[in-house]
N, C-alpha and C positions, 0 to 999 in steps of 0.2 A: 504494500500500500504506500501511498504518498501523502505526507502531511507537511504542508508548507514546502520547504526545500529538503525534507528528509525522506529517504527511501527506507522502508522497512521490509526485510526479507528473511527467509530461513536459510540456514547453512546446510549444504548437502555435500557429502564426501563420497567420491567414487574413484577407486584405484589410485589412491594417494593424491587425488586432485580435489580441490574445494571450489565450490561455486555457490551462488545464492539464488534462491527462487522466491518470487513474489507474485502477487495478483494485482493488476492495475487496470483501470479503465483506459479505453483508447484515448480519451481526453487527457488523462494523466500522462500516458506514454508520449503523446505528441508534445507535451510540455518540456520533456527532457531529451527527446531524440526525434529525428526525421530522416527521410531518405536523402542521401547525397551521393553524388558520383565521386566526390573527392576522398582520397585515402590519406589518413594521417600517418606519417612515418615516425615523428617524434615531436617533443615539445621543447621550445627554447627556454632560456633562463627565466623568461617572464611568464612561463607556462602558456605561451601562445602556440597553437598547433602549427606544424610545418607539414606541407602536403607533397605527395609524390606527383610530379608534373607529367609523368609518362603513363602511369596506371590510373585508369578510371573504372569505377564500378558501375557498369551499365545494367539496366534491366530490360526484359523483353516487353515491349509496349503491349503486345497482344495479351500476354499473360496478366499484366497489370489491369488492363481493361476488363478481362474476364473476372478478376477478383472484385473489381468495382461493381460489375454487373451482379455478381453473386451477393454482395452486401446490400445492394439497393433492391434487387428483385426478389430475393429469397427471404421470407419472413423468419425462417429457421436457420439463417446463416450463422455459422460458428467456426472458430479456429481453435481446435483442441490442442494443437501442438505449440511448443514454446517459441517465443521470439527470443533470440540470444543476443545479448549486448555486452560490450566491454566498457567498464568505467575506468578511465585513466586516473592515476594518482593526482594529476594536475587538476582534476575536477572535484576532488574530495577534500572537504575541510575537516570533518571529524568522522572517525570510524570506530564504533564501539559495539560490544556485545552486551545486550541487556540480560537481566536475570532469568527471563523466560526463554532464553536461547535465541531470541530474535536479534538479528544484526540491524543496527541503525546507522545509516550513512547520511551525513549532512553534505549536501551537494552545493558547491560554489554557485552563488546566484547568477554569475555570468553565464553559466550553462543555459539557464532559462532565458535570460535577456538576449543572448546571441541568437537563439532560435527564432526570436521575433523579428530579427532582421532578415531581409531577403537574401543577403550574401553572408550571413553570420556563420560563425564556426559551429560545427556539430561535434561536441566533445564525446558524447556517448556513441561509440561506433556500433553499427549493426553487423554482427558476425553472421547471423543467419536469420532471414525473414525480411530481406529487402523488398521482395516482390509483394509480400503481404502489407508491409508498411506503406509502400508506394500505392498499392491498390486501395488501402484505407484512405490515404490522402486524396486520391482521385475521386473516390466515392463522396467524400466530404465536399470537395470542390464542386462536383456536379450538383449535389443537393443545394449547396449555398447559392450556386448560379441560378438554379430553378426557382428558389425562394425569392431571390432578388428580381428575377423576371416577372414573377407573379405579382410582386408588390408594385413594380413599375407599371404593369398593365392594368392594375386595379388600385390606383393610389388612394382612392376614397373608400375602398372596401365595400362598394355597392353591388358588385357582382358576386352572387352567392356561390356560383360554381367555382370561381377563382378562390373564394374564401375557403371552400372545402378543400381544394387542392393545396392551398397554402398551409392549412392546418395539418393535412396529411404529410406534406413534405417536411414541415417543422418537427412533427412527431418522429418521422423517420430519422432526421438528423440527430435529434436528441437521443433517440434509442441507440443509434450507431455510436455516438460519442460515449455512451455509458456501457457499451459491451466490454466485458472484462476479459483480459488475456493473461495467460501465464507467461511470465518473463524470467529468463535466466540471465544472471549477471556474472561475468568474470571480471576480477579486479586487476586492472593494469596488465591485460593480456598482450603479449608481444605479437608482432605481425605474424611470426612463424606459428605461434600457438593458435592465433585466430584462424590461420589457413588450415591448420591441422583439424581444428574443431569443425570448421565448415566442410572440409573434405570428409571427415568421419560421418557427419550427419547425412550428407547428400549421397555419398557413394554406397551407403548401406540401405538406402531406400530402393524399393522394388516397385516398378510401375504395376498398377492394377490391371489384370487382363480385361479387355473391353467386353468380352462375353459375360464376365462376372458383373461388370458395371450395368450392362443391359438387363441382366437377371435381377439385380437389386432394384431397378426401376419397377419391376413387376410386383415387388412387395409393397410399394407405396399405395395408399388409398387415393392419392391425388390423381386427377385426370390430366394426363400429359401426353404429348406426342410420343415420347419415349415408351411409355407404358402401352399405348395403342399399337405402336410398331412391334413391340415384343409380342403382344397378344396375337397380332396378325401372323407373325412368323411361326409361333407355336401352333396356331390353327392350320396353317399351310403344311407344316411338317407332320402334323398328327392325323390328317384326314387321308384315308387310304387311297382315294381316287385323285388326290392332289398331285400335280407334277413335282411337288416338293416333298412328297411323302418319304420320310426317313432320309432325306437328302441334305439335311442341315445338321451340322455338328453343334449340338446344344451344350451349354456350359454345364459341367457336372456329369455329362453322359460318359458311359464306359464304352470305348471302342478299341477293337484290335488294331494293331499297327497298320495293317493293310486294308482295314475296313472303315477308315475314317471318311465320313461324307465329304463331298467336294466343296460345300458351302459352309461357312461358319455363321453362327447366330449373330455375332457382332457385325459381320459384313452385311447381312440382310437387314438387320434393324437399322443400321446407319443408312442404307440405301433408301429405305422407306421414309426415314426422318428427313432426308435430303429432298424429298418430293412434297414435304409438308412445310418445312421451315426454310427461310431465305438462306441461311447459312448456319454453321455450327454454333457460332456465338448467339445468333438469334434463337436457335433451338433451345438453348439454356434459358433464355428469357421467356420463351413460349411455355415453359413448364409452369410458370406462375401467372399465366394469362388465362382468362376464361375463353372457352372455345369461340364465342361470338367475336372476340377481339381479333381473331385470325382471319376474319372475312375480308380484311384488306390485303393487298398484294397477292391476290389469288390469280396470278398470271399463268400463261401456258407452260412456263418452266416449272411450276409447282402444281401439277394436276391433282394431287391428293389433298392439298390444303383446304379446298372448299368442302370436301367430304368430311374431313376432320372437324372443321368449323361448324358444320351442320349436323354433327353427331351421326354421320353415315359411315362409320368405320367398316361395316360389313361390305360396303360397296368397294372399298379399297381392296379387301380380300378377294371379292368377286372378280375385279379387273385383273389382278395378278394371277388368280387361278385360271381365268379364261385365256389370257394372253399366253401364258407359258404352256397351257394345255394345247393351244394352237401350234406353238413351236414344236411341241412333242409330236403332234399328229402330222405336221408338215414336213419336218426334216427327218427323213427316214433313209435307211439303207436296205432296200428290198422291203421287207415288212417290219424290220427292226427300227424302232425310234432311236435316232442318234442321241437324243436327250438322255435316254436311260443310262444309268451308271451301274455297272456291275460291281458287286462287292469283291474283295480280294484282288482287285485290279487297279492299275494306275489309270489316270485319265487317258482316253483314247482319242478324243477330239476336243476342239476348243469349247464346245458346248458343255463339257464336263467341268470346266474350270470357272473360277471366280470372274476372270476377265470376260469370259463368254457370257456369263449372266449379266455382267455390268453393261456389255455392248447391247444385249437384247433389251435391257431396261432403258437404256438411252434411246433406243429406237422406239420403244413404247411411248415415251414422252412426245416424240415427233408424231406418232400416229394419233395420239390423243389431241394434238393441236388441230388435226383434221376432223377427227370424230368427236364433235362437241356435244352430240346428242346422247344423254345418259342412257336412253333406252337401247342404244347400240353398244355402249362401252363394256358391257359385261357379257357379250355374246362371243363364243368361241369362233363361230363361222366368220364374223366380221374380221377378226385378226388373221384367220387363214387366208382371206382374200388378199391381204397385204403380204403376208409371209411367203405365200406360194411364189411370189416374184423372186424370192431368194433361194428357192429350192435347188437351183443349179450350182450353188456355191459348194465347194469341196471343204466341208468343215473339218475333215480329217487330214487336210494338207498342213502339216506342221512346218513346212517351209514358209508358207504364206502366213499361217497363224500359229507361231510359236507360243508356248504357254508362258508368255511374259506380258507385262503391262501394256506394251505398245500394241498388242493384238486387240485390245479393247477398241482403239481408234480404227485400226485396219478393218476389223470385222464390222464395226458400226458403219463406217463409210461404204464398205462393199454392199451392205444390205440397204443402206439409204439410197445409193445410186441405182440399185436394182429395182427398188420400189418407185423412186422418183428420178427418172433418167436425167443426166446432166444437160444443162442448157448453156448458152454462151456465157463465157467468163464465170463458170460455176466454181466457187472457191473450194468445193469439196474435192475436186480433181487435184488441185495443188496440195491440199492437206493430206490426201491419200498418198501422193507421190512422196511427200516429206516423211510420212509415217513409215512407208515401205523401206526408206533408206536407213531407218533406225533399227530394223529388225536385227 
């Protein structure tokens, strides 16, 4: 906790190393540290920091913006992991251990005053948590900007709608500032030690499998595009007559080494979300929006968005079922569907692979641009009319369609040109030529 200019924290000992742990509100944390690119290398005789002119601590803008989105859009936003800081001796006036075992550190008031200056010195260095701190700062900046705009647009407070928005944003800002975080402090940690701590924390972290992430969305009671996409995938995988029956590798499933289905749960869920939400960042925001709010931006590149917005999830399932059933019926070798994947074998043609699925899905978006009538969009025969123009393609030709990412473009353009023949100055011809060079 923070009282005036005193930090109170508990001592922790691990492997002959000591550090302090305390709980502070975001408002308190931002009173004694903030994000900075500058790296302190030492302090001069007047306890003024000297900075490394070559090394700058950069953050990823996209990651910062996602953290800000998370804090603003998710009412259950939390950060259970520690922010790790270093307190230099130059910033400490008094260090004492109280009778209850709590460490009390009196911080030089210049630490707080310097932070109020735009180019002031940041004495308490962030060892780990720069993206979180910068994301928090960005969220606060956004909310403060929105509050200022609402006040300027409604200076006399006569517009009730604006008043409601102002109250909501003000409450959000207050709530954000009072979020409590766990903070770990190292006292006067050397640069080498800071680097070691940062490396230890980050190198031992393991990324979460995307299939597990999508499965966890299924546990929530919230109505989200992620949950809808997962339910669609599970339905398509579980229905015996579906072209995706037992074709999707589900998270937690048990599969023999040579019996793994060709598509992963994460790939399919992501591909459906991409046809509902504008982009990955927006899909995170859409988790906290009512379905009605997604009725905007329902353009041809997002054909599933309007169905999600109108609570017509089943129609998305029907379209995918009908379209890929048409592919299974149309693309055959004699009487055997090229789509069908035999267990205990490796993929035999491009249709057995993820890139084949992605190429077909990209073509579906083009077909749905033409087929705007919902009464036709869930009919197998309608899709057969389109796909039969592609039946001459040799999907087993691994020279033209190697099982690599570039084949998504090659196969898609081959099918597109077969259905809608090239016209003068058709850009698809050049795109196909360039793709073929990259095989």
